[in-house]
Structure formats: C-alpha cells, structure tokens
mmJSON file of the N, C-alpha and C atoms, coordinates in Angstrom:
{"data_MODEL":{"atom_site":{
"group_PDB":["ATOM","ATOM","ATOM","ATOM","ATOM","ATOM","ATOM","ATOM","ATOM","ATOM","ATOM","ATOM","ATOM","ATOM","ATOM","ATOM","ATOM","ATOM","ATOM","ATOM","ATOM","ATOM","ATOM","ATOM","ATOM","ATOM","ATOM","ATOM","ATOM","ATOM","ATOM","ATOM","ATOM","ATOM","ATOM","ATOM","ATOM","ATOM","ATOM","ATOM","ATOM","ATOM","ATOM","ATOM","ATOM","ATOM","ATOM","ATOM","ATOM","ATOM","ATOM","ATOM","ATOM","ATOM","ATOM","ATOM","ATOM","ATOM","ATOM","ATOM","ATOM","ATOM","ATOM","ATOM","ATOM","ATOM","ATOM","ATOM","ATOM","ATOM","ATOM","ATOM","ATOM","ATOM","ATOM","ATOM","ATOM","ATOM","ATOM","ATOM","ATOM","ATOM","ATOM","ATOM","ATOM","ATOM","ATOM","ATOM","ATOM","ATOM","ATOM","ATOM","ATOM","ATOM","ATOM","ATOM","ATOM","ATOM","ATOM","ATOM","ATOM","ATOM","ATOM","ATOM","ATOM","ATOM","ATOM","ATOM","ATOM","ATOM","ATOM","ATOM","ATOM","ATOM","ATOM","ATOM","ATOM","ATOM","ATOM","ATOM","ATOM","ATOM","ATOM","ATOM","ATOM","ATOM","ATOM","ATOM","ATOM","ATOM","ATOM","ATOM","ATOM","ATOM","ATOM","ATOM","ATOM","ATOM","ATOM","ATOM","ATOM","ATOM","ATOM","ATOM","ATOM","ATOM","ATOM","ATOM","ATOM","ATOM","ATOM","ATOM","ATOM","ATOM","ATOM","ATOM","ATOM","ATOM","ATOM","ATOM","ATOM","ATOM","ATOM","ATOM","ATOM","ATOM","ATOM","ATOM","ATOM","ATOM","ATOM","ATOM","ATOM","ATOM","ATOM","ATOM","ATOM","ATOM","ATOM","ATOM","ATOM","ATOM","ATOM","ATOM","ATOM","ATOM","ATOM","ATOM","ATOM","ATOM","ATOM","ATOM","ATOM","ATOM","ATOM","ATOM","ATOM","ATOM","ATOM","ATOM","ATOM","ATOM","ATOM","ATOM","ATOM","ATOM","ATOM","ATOM","ATOM","ATOM","ATOM","ATOM","ATOM","ATOM","ATOM","ATOM","ATOM","ATOM","ATOM","ATOM","ATOM","ATOM","ATOM","ATOM","ATOM","ATOM","ATOM","ATOM","ATOM","ATOM","ATOM","ATOM","ATOM","ATOM","ATOM","ATOM","ATOM","ATOM","ATOM","ATOM"],
"id":[1,2,3,4,5,6,7,8,9,10,11,12,13,14,15,16,17,18,19,20,21,22,23,24,25,26,27,28,29,30,31,32,33,34,35,36,37,38,39,40,41,42,43,44,45,46,47,48,49,50,51,52,53,54,55,56,57,58,59,60,61,62,63,64,65,66,67,68,69,70,71,72,73,74,75,76,77,78,79,80,81,82,83,84,85,86,87,88,89,90,91,92,93,94,95,96,97,98,99,100,101,102,103,104,105,106,107,108,109,110,111,112,113,114,115,116,117,118,119,120,121,122,123,124,125,126,127,128,129,130,131,132,133,134,135,136,137,138,139,140,141,142,143,144,145,146,147,148,149,150,151,152,153,154,155,156,157,158,159,160,161,162,163,164,165,166,167,168,169,170,171,172,173,174,175,176,177,178,179,180,181,182,183,184,185,186,187,188,189,190,191,192,193,194,195,196,197,198,199,200,201,202,203,204,205,206,207,208,209,210,211,212,213,214,215,216,217,218,219,220,221,222,223,224,225,226,227,228,229,230,231,232,233,234,235,236,237,238,239,240],
"type_symbol":["N","C","C","N","C","C","N","C","C","N","C","C","N","C","C","N","C","C","N","C","C","N","C","C","N","C","C","N","C","C","N","C","C","N","C","C","N","C","C","N","C","C","N","C","C","N","C","C","N","C","C","N","C","C","N","C","C","N","C","C","N","C","C","N","C","C","N","C","C","N","C","C","N","C","C","N","C","C","N","C","C","N","C","C","N","C","C","N","C","C","N","C","C","N","C","C","N","C","C","N","C","C","N","C","C","N","C","C","N","C","C","N","C","C","N","C","C","N","C","C","N","C","C","N","C","C","N","C","C","N","C","C","N","C","C","N","C","C","N","C","C","N","C","C","N","C","C","N","C","C","N","C","C","N","C","C","N","C","C","N","C","C","N","C","C","N","C","C","N","C","C","N","C","C","N","C","C","N","C","C","N","C","C","N","C","C","N","C","C","N","C","C","N","C","C","N","C","C","N","C","C","N","C","C","N","C","C","N","C","C","N","C","C","N","C","C","N","C","C","N","C","C","N","C","C","N","C","C","N","C","C","N","C","C","N","C","C","N","C","C"],
"label_atom_id":["N","CA","C","N","CA","C","N","CA","C","N","CA","C","N","CA","C","N","CA","C","N","CA","C","N","CA","C","N","CA","C","N","CA","C","N","CA","C","N","CA","C","N","CA","C","N","CA","C","N","CA","C","N","CA","C","N","CA","C","N","CA","C","N","CA","C","N","CA","C","N","CA","C","N","CA","C","N","CA","C","N","CA","C","N","CA","C","N","CA","C","N","CA","C","N","CA","C","N","CA","C","N","CA","C","N","CA","C","N","CA","C","N","CA","C","N","CA","C","N","CA","C","N","CA","C","N","CA","C","N","CA","C","N","CA","C","N","CA","C","N","CA","C","N","CA","C","N","CA","C","N","CA","C","N","CA","C","N","CA","C","N","CA","C","N","CA","C","N","CA","C","N","CA","C","N","CA","C","N","CA","C","N","CA","C","N","CA","C","N","CA","C","N","CA","C","N","CA","C","N","CA","C","N","CA","C","N","CA","C","N","CA","C","N","CA","C","N","CA","C","N","CA","C","N","CA","C","N","CA","C","N","CA","C","N","CA","C","N","CA","C","N","CA","C","N","CA","C","N","CA","C","N","CA","C","N","CA","C","N","CA","C","N","CA","C","N","CA","C","N","CA","C","N","CA","C","N","CA","C"],
"label_alt_id":[null,null,null,null,null,null,null,null,null,null,null,null,null,null,null,null,null,null,null,null,null,null,null,null,null,null,null,null,null,null,null,null,null,null,null,null,null,null,null,null,null,null,null,null,null,null,null,null,null,null,null,null,null,null,null,null,null,null,null,null,null,null,null,null,null,null,null,null,null,null,null,null,null,null,null,null,null,null,null,null,null,null,null,null,null,null,null,null,null,null,null,null,null,null,null,null,null,null,null,null,null,null,null,null,null,null,null,null,null,null,null,null,null,null,null,null,null,null,null,null,null,null,null,null,null,null,null,null,null,null,null,null,null,null,null,null,null,null,null,null,null,null,null,null,null,null,null,null,null,null,null,null,null,null,null,null,null,null,null,null,null,null,null,null,null,null,null,null,null,null,null,null,null,null,null,null,null,null,null,null,null,null,null,null,null,null,null,null,null,null,null,null,null,null,null,null,null,null,null,null,null,null,null,null,null,null,null,null,null,null,null,null,null,null,null,null,null,null,null,null,null,null,null,null,null,null,null,null,null,null,null,null,null,null,null,null,null,null,null,null],
"label_comp_id":["MET","MET","MET","ALA","ALA","ALA","ALA","ALA","ALA","SER","SER","SER","GLY","GLY","GLY","GLY","GLY","GLY","PRO","PRO","PRO","ALA","ALA","ALA","PRO","PRO","PRO","TYR","TYR","TYR","GLU","GLU","GLU","ILE","ILE","ILE","ARG","ARG","ARG","VAL","VAL","VAL","ALA","ALA","ALA","ASP","ASP","ASP","VAL","VAL","VAL","LEU","LEU","LEU","ASP","ASP","ASP","ALA","ALA","ALA","ARG","ARG","ARG","TRP","TRP","TRP","ALA","ALA","ALA","GLY","GLY","GLY","TRP","TRP","TRP","PHE","PHE","PHE","ASP","ASP","ASP","GLY","GLY","GLY","LEU","LEU","LEU","GLN","GLN","GLN","ILE","ILE","ILE","SER","SER","SER","GLY","GLY","GLY","GLN","GLN","GLN","GLY","GLY","GLY","ASP","ASP","ASP","GLU","GLU","GLU","THR","THR","THR","VAL","VAL","VAL","ILE","ILE","ILE","CYS","CYS","CYS","GLY","GLY","GLY","LEU","LEU","LEU","LEU","LEU","LEU","ALA","ALA","ALA","ASP","ASP","ASP","GLN","GLN","GLN","PRO","PRO","PRO","ALA","ALA","ALA","LEU","LEU","LEU","HIS","HIS","HIS","GLY","GLY","GLY","LEU","LEU","LEU","LEU","LEU","LEU","SER","SER","SER","LYS","LYS","LYS","VAL","VAL","VAL","ARG","ARG","ARG","ASP","ASP","ASP","LEU","LEU","LEU","GLY","GLY","GLY","LEU","LEU","LEU","CYS","CYS","CYS","LEU","LEU","LEU","ILE","ILE","ILE","SER","SER","SER","VAL","VAL","VAL","ARG","ARG","ARG","ARG","ARG","ARG","LEU","LEU","LEU","ASP","ASP","ASP","THR","THR","THR","GLY","GLY","GLY","GLN","GLN","GLN","ALA","ALA","ALA","GLY","GLY","GLY","ASN","ASN","ASN","GLU","GLU","GLU","ALA","ALA","ALA","PRO","PRO","PRO"],
"label_asym_id":["A","A","A","A","A","A","A","A","A","A","A","A","A","A","A","A","A","A","A","A","A","A","A","A","A","A","A","A","A","A","A","A","A","A","A","A","A","A","A","A","A","A","A","A","A","A","A","A","A","A","A","A","A","A","A","A","A","A","A","A","A","A","A","A","A","A","A","A","A","A","A","A","A","A","A","A","A","A","A","A","A","A","A","A","A","A","A","A","A","A","A","A","A","A","A","A","A","A","A","A","A","A","A","A","A","A","A","A","A","A","A","A","A","A","A","A","A","A","A","A","A","A","A","A","A","A","A","A","A","A","A","A","A","A","A","A","A","A","A","A","A","A","A","A","A","A","A","A","A","A","A","A","A","A","A","A","A","A","A","A","A","A","A","A","A","A","A","A","A","A","A","A","A","A","A","A","A","A","A","A","A","A","A","A","A","A","A","A","A","A","A","A","A","A","A","A","A","A","A","A","A","A","A","A","A","A","A","A","A","A","A","A","A","A","A","A","A","A","A","A","A","A","A","A","A","A","A","A","A","A","A","A","A","A","A","A","A","A","A","A"],
"label_entity_id":["1","1","1","1","1","1","1","1","1","1","1","1","1","1","1","1","1","1","1","1","1","1","1","1","1","1","1","1","1","1","1","1","1","1","1","1","1","1","1","1","1","1","1","1","1","1","1","1","1","1","1","1","1","1","1","1","1","1","1","1","1","1","1","1","1","1","1","1","1","1","1","1","1","1","1","1","1","1","1","1","1","1","1","1","1","1","1","1","1","1","1","1","1","1","1","1","1","1","1","1","1","1","1","1","1","1","1","1","1","1","1","1","1","1","1","1","1","1","1","1","1","1","1","1","1","1","1","1","1","1","1","1","1","1","1","1","1","1","1","1","1","1","1","1","1","1","1","1","1","1","1","1","1","1","1","1","1","1","1","1","1","1","1","1","1","1","1","1","1","1","1","1","1","1","1","1","1","1","1","1","1","1","1","1","1","1","1","1","1","1","1","1","1","1","1","1","1","1","1","1","1","1","1","1","1","1","1","1","1","1","1","1","1","1","1","1","1","1","1","1","1","1","1","1","1","1","1","1","1","1","1","1","1","1","1","1","1","1","1","1"],
"label_seq_id":[1,1,1,2,2,2,3,3,3,4,4,4,5,5,5,6,6,6,7,7,7,8,8,8,9,9,9,10,10,10,11,11,11,12,12,12,13,13,13,14,14,14,15,15,15,16,16,16,17,17,17,18,18,18,19,19,19,20,20,20,21,21,21,22,22,22,23,23,23,24,24,24,25,25,25,26,26,26,27,27,27,28,28,28,29,29,29,30,30,30,31,31,31,32,32,32,33,33,33,34,34,34,35,35,35,36,36,36,37,37,37,38,38,38,39,39,39,40,40,40,41,41,41,42,42,42,43,43,43,44,44,44,45,45,45,46,46,46,47,47,47,48,48,48,49,49,49,50,50,50,51,51,51,52,52,52,53,53,53,54,54,54,55,55,55,56,56,56,57,57,57,58,58,58,59,59,59,60,60,60,61,61,61,62,62,62,63,63,63,64,64,64,65,65,65,66,66,66,67,67,67,68,68,68,69,69,69,70,70,70,71,71,71,72,72,72,73,73,73,74,74,74,75,75,75,76,76,76,77,77,77,78,78,78,79,79,79,80,80,80],
"pdbx_PDB_ins_code":[null,null,null,null,null,null,null,null,null,null,null,null,null,null,null,null,null,null,null,null,null,null,null,null,null,null,null,null,null,null,null,null,null,null,null,null,null,null,null,null,null,null,null,null,null,null,null,null,null,null,null,null,null,null,null,null,null,null,null,null,null,null,null,null,null,null,null,null,null,null,null,null,null,null,null,null,null,null,null,null,null,null,null,null,null,null,null,null,null,null,null,null,null,null,null,null,null,null,null,null,null,null,null,null,null,null,null,null,null,null,null,null,null,null,null,null,null,null,null,null,null,null,null,null,null,null,null,null,null,null,null,null,null,null,null,null,null,null,null,null,null,null,null,null,null,null,null,null,null,null,null,null,null,null,null,null,null,null,null,null,null,null,null,null,null,null,null,null,null,null,null,null,null,null,null,null,null,null,null,null,null,null,null,null,null,null,null,null,null,null,null,null,null,null,null,null,null,null,null,null,null,null,null,null,null,null,null,null,null,null,null,null,null,null,null,null,null,null,null,null,null,null,null,null,null,null,null,null,null,null,null,null,null,null,null,null,null,null,null,null],
"Cartn_x":[14.461,16.063,16.608,17.875,18.594,19.3,19.505,19.865,21.465,22.079,22.797,24.279,24.405,25.082,25.073,23.981,23.364,23.948,23.23,23.537,23.117,23.506,22.966,23.369,22.347,23.174,23.712,24.842,25.857,26.008,26.39,26.488,27.826,28.764,30.391,30.935,31.113,31.553,33.227,33.58,35.032,35.6,36.619,36.7,37.559,37.975,37.717,36.961,37.584,36.197,37.319,36.78,36.952,35.611,36.253,35.355,34.774,33.758,33.228,34.199,35.39,36.397,37.089,36.359,37.3,36.039,35.077,33.874,34.307,35.1,35.79,36.863,37.396,38.636,37.456,36.566,35.153,34.113,34.642,33.348,32.766,32.588,30.859,29.999,30.547,29.448,29.836,28.346,27.949,29.062,29.421,30.567,30.465,30.161,29.387,29.793,30.085,30.644,29.866,30.045,29.046,29.677,29.538,31.102,32.253,33.291,34.282,34.588,33.259,33.31,32.798,33.376,32.818,31.6,30.839,29.533,29.715,30.021,30.473,29.694,27.921,27.019,27.039,25.711,25.499,25.347,24.807,24.83,26.228,26.342,27.52,26.298,26.913,26.911,27.323,28.015,28.249,29.169,29.249,30.324,31.913,32.218,33.743,33.514,32.502,32.507,32.678,31.958,31.915,33.792,34.174,35.625,36.891,36.444,37.335,37.236,36.316,35.603,36.404,36.258,37.092,38.597,38.841,40.467,41.102,40.388,40.146,40.522,39.312,39.417,40.3,41.497,42.616,43.258,43.328,45.029,44.979,43.984,43.96,44.426,44.185,44.599,43.661,42.592,41.429,40.825,40.287,40.165,38.566,38.158,36.361,36.049,34.96,33.875,32.616,32.095,31.095,30.84,30.102,29.551,28.388,27.478,26.013,24.678,24.485,23.811,22.971,22.343,20.929,19.662,18.435,17.042,17.058,16.368,16.231,15.266,14.531,14.209,14.506,15.017,16.432,17.508,17.687,19.09,18.562,17.047,16.919,16.907,16.646,16.45,17.124,18.194,19.09,20.559,20.168,20.715,21.982,22.372,23.583,25.045],
"Cartn_y":[38.843,38.353,38.655,38.206,37.895,39.558,39.731,41.266,41.036,42.425,42.226,41.497,41.499,40.809,39.434,38.54,37.595,36.194,35.36,34.296,34.548,34.288,34.082,33.067,33.281,32.263,33.081,32.471,32.922,32.306,32.443,32.274,32.772,32.113,32.438,31.813,33.195,31.979,32.249,30.962,31.223,30.649,31.357,30.758,29.143,28.987,27.409,26.18,25.202,23.53,22.833,23.121,22.58,21.559,20.135,18.977,18.311,17.753,17.977,17.689,17.247,16.941,17.859,19.375,20.545,21.194,20.147,21.219,21.109,20.02,19.896,21.758,21.712,23.151,24.152,24.311,25.452,24.886,24.469,23.675,22.993,22.946,21.622,22.826,23.732,24.203,24.084,23.936,22.768,23.392,22.639,23.041,22.08,22.986,22.359,22.837,22.149,23.152,23.271,24.226,24.595,25.373,24.418,24.914,24.792,26.425,26.475,27.066,26.918,27.764,27.035,27.492,27.051,27.354,26.971,27.647,26.876,28.039,27.376,28.484,27.929,28.094,27.565,28.137,27.643,28.978,28.412,29.116,30.222,31.221,31.641,32.636,32.148,32.697,34.234,34.941,35.92,36.875,38.448,38.389,38.066,37.945,36.96,36.229,35.159,34.325,33.942,35.141,35.805,36.141,37.324,37.413,35.651,35.377,33.788,33.137,32.906,32.154,32.511,34.16,34.815,35.117,34.552,34.116,33.27,31.946,31.034,30.914,31.443,31.675,32.406,33.579,34.173,33.106,32.126,31.483,30.295,29.613,29.114,29.274,30.943,31.346,31.438,31.591,31.176,32.732,32.351,33.772,34.027,35.189,35.401,36.011,35.762,36.176,36.22,36.235,37.184,36.695,37.322,36.846,37.759,36.349,37.013,36.872,37.282,37.376,36.578,35.741,35.042,35.33,35.687,35.915,34.571,34.035,32.992,31.916,32.465,31.799,31.235,32.221,30.931,30.49,30.348,29.365,28.0,27.485,26.007,25.921,26.762,26.395,26.856,27.199,27.374,26.013,25.787,24.339,24.078,23.392,22.718,22.541],
"Cartn_z":[10.074,9.701,11.137,11.488,12.707,13.106,14.464,14.673,14.193,13.724,13.006,13.693,15.321,16.04,16.3,16.024,16.233,14.816,15.516,14.455,13.04,11.806,10.624,9.988,8.542,7.788,6.797,6.24,4.96,3.967,2.712,1.817,1.099,1.293,0.647,-0.794,-1.741,-2.912,-3.16,-3.58,-3.804,-4.989,-5.803,-6.992,-6.658,-7.637,-7.594,-6.748,-7.073,-6.601,-5.055,-3.827,-2.815,-2.979,-2.069,-1.884,-0.697,-0.382,1.048,2.248,1.957,3.025,3.471,2.799,3.806,4.321,4.879,5.464,7.057,7.574,8.601,8.92,8.076,8.041,8.241,7.489,7.743,8.881,9.692,10.988,10.796,10.127,9.676,8.812,8.082,7.196,6.132,5.785,3.814,2.839,2.541,1.124,-0.393,-1.583,-2.398,-3.948,-4.669,-5.977,-7.203,-7.937,-8.523,-10.105,-10.652,-12.191,-11.305,-11.744,-11.197,-10.045,-9.215,-7.624,-6.772,-5.605,-4.756,-3.5,-2.779,-1.849,-0.809,0.244,1.765,2.062,2.507,3.36,4.908,5.736,6.536,7.662,8.937,9.939,10.917,10.683,11.709,12.608,14.258,15.28,15.499,15.002,14.938,13.885,14.083,12.682,13.05,14.584,14.981,14.245,14.098,13.309,11.848,11.27,10.141,9.517,10.126,9.979,9.91,11.278,11.332,9.812,9.094,8.205,6.917,6.832,5.61,6.022,7.308,7.306,7.103,7.288,6.216,4.965,4.407,2.45,2.722,2.998,2.622,3.1,4.145,4.622,3.611,2.612,1.464,0.191,0.354,-1.243,-1.903,-1.554,-2.416,-3.055,-3.601,-4.213,-3.868,-3.302,-2.809,-3.846,-3.908,-4.773,-4.392,-3.352,-2.775,-1.406,-0.349,0.604,0.563,1.265,1.653,2.335,3.589,4.609,3.752,4.974,3.642,4.435,4.622,5.534,5.711,7.099,7.405,6.627,5.672,4.989,3.649,3.207,2.084,2.322,4.107,4.223,3.991,4.216,3.784,2.435,1.976,0.563,-0.882,0.093,-1.034,-1.373,-2.726,-3.641,-2.819,-2.206,-1.799,-2.608],
"occupancy":[1.0,1.0,1.0,1.0,1.0,1.0,1.0,1.0,1.0,1.0,1.0,1.0,1.0,1.0,1.0,1.0,1.0,1.0,1.0,1.0,1.0,1.0,1.0,1.0,1.0,1.0,1.0,1.0,1.0,1.0,1.0,1.0,1.0,1.0,1.0,1.0,1.0,1.0,1.0,1.0,1.0,1.0,1.0,1.0,1.0,1.0,1.0,1.0,1.0,1.0,1.0,1.0,1.0,1.0,1.0,1.0,1.0,1.0,1.0,1.0,1.0,1.0,1.0,1.0,1.0,1.0,1.0,1.0,1.0,1.0,1.0,1.0,1.0,1.0,1.0,1.0,1.0,1.0,1.0,1.0,1.0,1.0,1.0,1.0,1.0,1.0,1.0,1.0,1.0,1.0,1.0,1.0,1.0,1.0,1.0,1.0,1.0,1.0,1.0,1.0,1.0,1.0,1.0,1.0,1.0,1.0,1.0,1.0,1.0,1.0,1.0,1.0,1.0,1.0,1.0,1.0,1.0,1.0,1.0,1.0,1.0,1.0,1.0,1.0,1.0,1.0,1.0,1.0,1.0,1.0,1.0,1.0,1.0,1.0,1.0,1.0,1.0,1.0,1.0,1.0,1.0,1.0,1.0,1.0,1.0,1.0,1.0,1.0,1.0,1.0,1.0,1.0,1.0,1.0,1.0,1.0,1.0,1.0,1.0,1.0,1.0,1.0,1.0,1.0,1.0,1.0,1.0,1.0,1.0,1.0,1.0,1.0,1.0,1.0,1.0,1.0,1.0,1.0,1.0,1.0,1.0,1.0,1.0,1.0,1.0,1.0,1.0,1.0,1.0,1.0,1.0,1.0,1.0,1.0,1.0,1.0,1.0,1.0,1.0,1.0,1.0,1.0,1.0,1.0,1.0,1.0,1.0,1.0,1.0,1.0,1.0,1.0,1.0,1.0,1.0,1.0,1.0,1.0,1.0,1.0,1.0,1.0,1.0,1.0,1.0,1.0,1.0,1.0,1.0,1.0,1.0,1.0,1.0,1.0,1.0,1.0,1.0,1.0,1.0,1.0],
"B_iso_or_equiv":[0.0,0.0,0.0,0.0,0.0,0.0,0.0,0.0,0.0,0.0,0.0,0.0,0.0,0.0,0.0,0.0,0.0,0.0,0.0,0.0,0.0,0.0,0.0,0.0,0.0,0.0,0.0,0.0,0.0,0.0,0.0,0.0,0.0,0.0,0.0,0.0,0.0,0.0,0.0,0.0,0.0,0.0,0.0,0.0,0.0,0.0,0.0,0.0,0.0,0.0,0.0,0.0,0.0,0.0,0.0,0.0,0.0,0.0,0.0,0.0,0.0,0.0,0.0,0.0,0.0,0.0,0.0,0.0,0.0,0.0,0.0,0.0,0.0,0.0,0.0,0.0,0.0,0.0,0.0,0.0,0.0,0.0,0.0,0.0,0.0,0.0,0.0,0.0,0.0,0.0,0.0,0.0,0.0,0.0,0.0,0.0,0.0,0.0,0.0,0.0,0.0,0.0,0.0,0.0,0.0,0.0,0.0,0.0,0.0,0.0,0.0,0.0,0.0,0.0,0.0,0.0,0.0,0.0,0.0,0.0,0.0,0.0,0.0,0.0,0.0,0.0,0.0,0.0,0.0,0.0,0.0,0.0,0.0,0.0,0.0,0.0,0.0,0.0,0.0,0.0,0.0,0.0,0.0,0.0,0.0,0.0,0.0,0.0,0.0,0.0,0.0,0.0,0.0,0.0,0.0,0.0,0.0,0.0,0.0,0.0,0.0,0.0,0.0,0.0,0.0,0.0,0.0,0.0,0.0,0.0,0.0,0.0,0.0,0.0,0.0,0.0,0.0,0.0,0.0,0.0,0.0,0.0,0.0,0.0,0.0,0.0,0.0,0.0,0.0,0.0,0.0,0.0,0.0,0.0,0.0,0.0,0.0,0.0,0.0,0.0,0.0,0.0,0.0,0.0,0.0,0.0,0.0,0.0,0.0,0.0,0.0,0.0,0.0,0.0,0.0,0.0,0.0,0.0,0.0,0.0,0.0,0.0,0.0,0.0,0.0,0.0,0.0,0.0,0.0,0.0,0.0,0.0,0.0,0.0,0.0,0.0,0.0,0.0,0.0,0.0],
"pdbx_formal_charge":[null,null,null,null,null,null,null,null,null,null,null,null,null,null,null,null,null,null,null,null,null,null,null,null,null,null,null,null,null,null,null,null,null,null,null,null,null,null,null,null,null,null,null,null,null,null,null,null,null,null,null,null,null,null,null,null,null,null,null,null,null,null,null,null,null,null,null,null,null,null,null,null,null,null,null,null,null,null,null,null,null,null,null,null,null,null,null,null,null,null,null,null,null,null,null,null,null,null,null,null,null,null,null,null,null,null,null,null,null,null,null,null,null,null,null,null,null,null,null,null,null,null,null,null,null,null,null,null,null,null,null,null,null,null,null,null,null,null,null,null,null,null,null,null,null,null,null,null,null,null,null,null,null,null,null,null,null,null,null,null,null,null,null,null,null,null,null,null,null,null,null,null,null,null,null,null,null,null,null,null,null,null,null,null,null,null,null,null,null,null,null,null,null,null,null,null,null,null,null,null,null,null,null,null,null,null,null,null,null,null,null,null,null,null,null,null,null,null,null,null,null,null,null,null,null,null,null,null,null,null,null,null,null,null,null,null,null,null,null,null],
"auth_seq_id":[1,1,1,2,2,2,3,3,3,4,4,4,5,5,5,6,6,6,7,7,7,8,8,8,9,9,9,10,10,10,11,11,11,12,12,12,13,13,13,14,14,14,15,15,15,16,16,16,17,17,17,18,18,18,19,19,19,20,20,20,21,21,21,22,22,22,23,23,23,24,24,24,25,25,25,26,26,26,27,27,27,28,28,28,29,29,29,30,30,30,31,31,31,32,32,32,33,33,33,34,34,34,35,35,35,36,36,36,37,37,37,38,38,38,39,39,39,40,40,40,41,41,41,42,42,42,43,43,43,44,44,44,45,45,45,46,46,46,47,47,47,48,48,48,49,49,49,50,50,50,51,51,51,52,52,52,53,53,53,54,54,54,55,55,55,56,56,56,57,57,57,58,58,58,59,59,59,60,60,60,61,61,61,62,62,62,63,63,63,64,64,64,65,65,65,66,66,66,67,67,67,68,68,68,69,69,69,70,70,70,71,71,71,72,72,72,73,73,73,74,74,74,75,75,75,76,76,76,77,77,77,78,78,78,79,79,79,80,80,80],
"auth_comp_id":["MET","MET","MET","ALA","ALA","ALA","ALA","ALA","ALA","SER","SER","SER","GLY","GLY","GLY","GLY","GLY","GLY","PRO","PRO","PRO","ALA","ALA","ALA","PRO","PRO","PRO","TYR","TYR","TYR","GLU","GLU","GLU","ILE","ILE","ILE","ARG","ARG","ARG","VAL","VAL","VAL","ALA","ALA","ALA","ASP","ASP","ASP","VAL","VAL","VAL","LEU","LEU","LEU","ASP","ASP","ASP","ALA","ALA","ALA","ARG","ARG","ARG","TRP","TRP","TRP","ALA","ALA","ALA","GLY","GLY","GLY","TRP","TRP","TRP","PHE","PHE","PHE","ASP","ASP","ASP","GLY","GLY","GLY","LEU","LEU","LEU","GLN","GLN","GLN","ILE","ILE","ILE","SER","SER","SER","GLY","GLY","GLY","GLN","GLN","GLN","GLY","GLY","GLY","ASP","ASP","ASP","GLU","GLU","GLU","THR","THR","THR","VAL","VAL","VAL","ILE","ILE","ILE","CYS","CYS","CYS","GLY","GLY","GLY","LEU","LEU","LEU","LEU","LEU","LEU","ALA","ALA","ALA","ASP","ASP","ASP","GLN","GLN","GLN","PRO","PRO","PRO","ALA","ALA","ALA","LEU","LEU","LEU","HIS","HIS","HIS","GLY","GLY","GLY","LEU","LEU","LEU","LEU","LEU","LEU","SER","SER","SER","LYS","LYS","LYS","VAL","VAL","VAL","ARG","ARG","ARG","ASP","ASP","ASP","LEU","LEU","LEU","GLY","GLY","GLY","LEU","LEU","LEU","CYS","CYS","CYS","LEU","LEU","LEU","ILE","ILE","ILE","SER","SER","SER","VAL","VAL","VAL","ARG","ARG","ARG","ARG","ARG","ARG","LEU","LEU","LEU","ASP","ASP","ASP","THR","THR","THR","GLY","GLY","GLY","GLN","GLN","GLN","ALA","ALA","ALA","GLY","GLY","GLY","ASN","ASN","ASN","GLU","GLU","GLU","ALA","ALA","ALA","PRO","PRO","PRO"],
"auth_asym_id":["A","A","A","A","A","A","A","A","A","A","A","A","A","A","A","A","A","A","A","A","A","A","A","A","A","A","A","A","A","A","A","A","A","A","A","A","A","A","A","A","A","A","A","A","A","A","A","A","A","A","A","A","A","A","A","A","A","A","A","A","A","A","A","A","A","A","A","A","A","A","A","A","A","A","A","A","A","A","A","A","A","A","A","A","A","A","A","A","A","A","A","A","A","A","A","A","A","A","A","A","A","A","A","A","A","A","A","A","A","A","A","A","A","A","A","A","A","A","A","A","A","A","A","A","A","A","A","A","A","A","A","A","A","A","A","A","A","A","A","A","A","A","A","A","A","A","A","A","A","A","A","A","A","A","A","A","A","A","A","A","A","A","A","A","A","A","A","A","A","A","A","A","A","A","A","A","A","A","A","A","A","A","A","A","A","A","A","A","A","A","A","A","A","A","A","A","A","A","A","A","A","A","A","A","A","A","A","A","A","A","A","A","A","A","A","A","A","A","A","A","A","A","A","A","A","A","A","A","A","A","A","A","A","A","A","A","A","A","A","A"],
"auth_atom_id":["N","CA","C","N","CA","C","N","CA","C","N","CA","C","N","CA","C","N","CA","C","N","CA","C","N","CA","C","N","CA","C","N","CA","C","N","CA","C","N","CA","C","N","CA","C","N","CA","C","N","CA","C","N","CA","C","N","CA","C","N","CA","C","N","CA","C","N","CA","C","N","CA","C","N","CA","C","N","CA","C","N","CA","C","N","CA","C","N","CA","C","N","CA","C","N","CA","C","N","CA","C","N","CA","C","N","CA","C","N","CA","C","N","CA","C","N","CA","C","N","CA","C","N","CA","C","N","CA","C","N","CA","C","N","CA","C","N","CA","C","N","CA","C","N","CA","C","N","CA","C","N","CA","C","N","CA","C","N","CA","C","N","CA","C","N","CA","C","N","CA","C","N","CA","C","N","CA","C","N","CA","C","N","CA","C","N","CA","C","N","CA","C","N","CA","C","N","CA","C","N","CA","C","N","CA","C","N","CA","C","N","CA","C","N","CA","C","N","CA","C","N","CA","C","N","CA","C","N","CA","C","N","CA","C","N","CA","C","N","CA","C","N","CA","C","N","CA","C","N","CA","C","N","CA","C","N","CA","C","N","CA","C","N","CA","C","N","CA","C","N","CA","C","N","CA","C","N","CA","C"],
"pdbx_PDB_model_num":[1,1,1,1,1,1,1,1,1,1,1,1,1,1,1,1,1,1,1,1,1,1,1,1,1,1,1,1,1,1,1,1,1,1,1,1,1,1,1,1,1,1,1,1,1,1,1,1,1,1,1,1,1,1,1,1,1,1,1,1,1,1,1,1,1,1,1,1,1,1,1,1,1,1,1,1,1,1,1,1,1,1,1,1,1,1,1,1,1,1,1,1,1,1,1,1,1,1,1,1,1,1,1,1,1,1,1,1,1,1,1,1,1,1,1,1,1,1,1,1,1,1,1,1,1,1,1,1,1,1,1,1,1,1,1,1,1,1,1,1,1,1,1,1,1,1,1,1,1,1,1,1,1,1,1,1,1,1,1,1,1,1,1,1,1,1,1,1,1,1,1,1,1,1,1,1,1,1,1,1,1,1,1,1,1,1,1,1,1,1,1,1,1,1,1,1,1,1,1,1,1,1,1,1,1,1,1,1,1,1,1,1,1,1,1,1,1,1,1,1,1,1,1,1,1,1,1,1,1,1,1,1,1,1,1,1,1,1,1,1]
}}}
C-alpha cells in the first residue's frame, strides 16, 4: 500500500446515478453506475486531491455513501 501522503487508488460511492460525461468534472476518474449508486474510482495524488474530490461531491449535492482507499492490487480488479 502507498504511504499515507502519496498516490493511492480510491473508490467513492454516492447515491444517484451519474453517467460517464461527468468524468471531466471528476478529473478523468472512472465513473460507473451500479444500481442506484455511482462509483467514482481512480488514482488520487494525495490527501488534498481526495479532499478536492469530496468537495466536488458536496458541490453537486450528492449523498456520500462511502470512501475506500484500495490496495494497489485491488485497483485493477474493481468492476467499472
């Protein structure tokens, strides 16, 4: 796993479904719908980048369900 301040893969789940067009708003991270949730995942540079992403979730008025830091091995194995 990456050091606490370095790059790491994350999975953020929010209520409601956003389509892939929102990837630009989320700096090119992978966006996928799963039922009535959206999963936003990808590599974030550091903790400030994570907080910036969470601010965007807030700015859209989305309900945050979960934030998970993935092991580097998990990042490639997550379903899109």
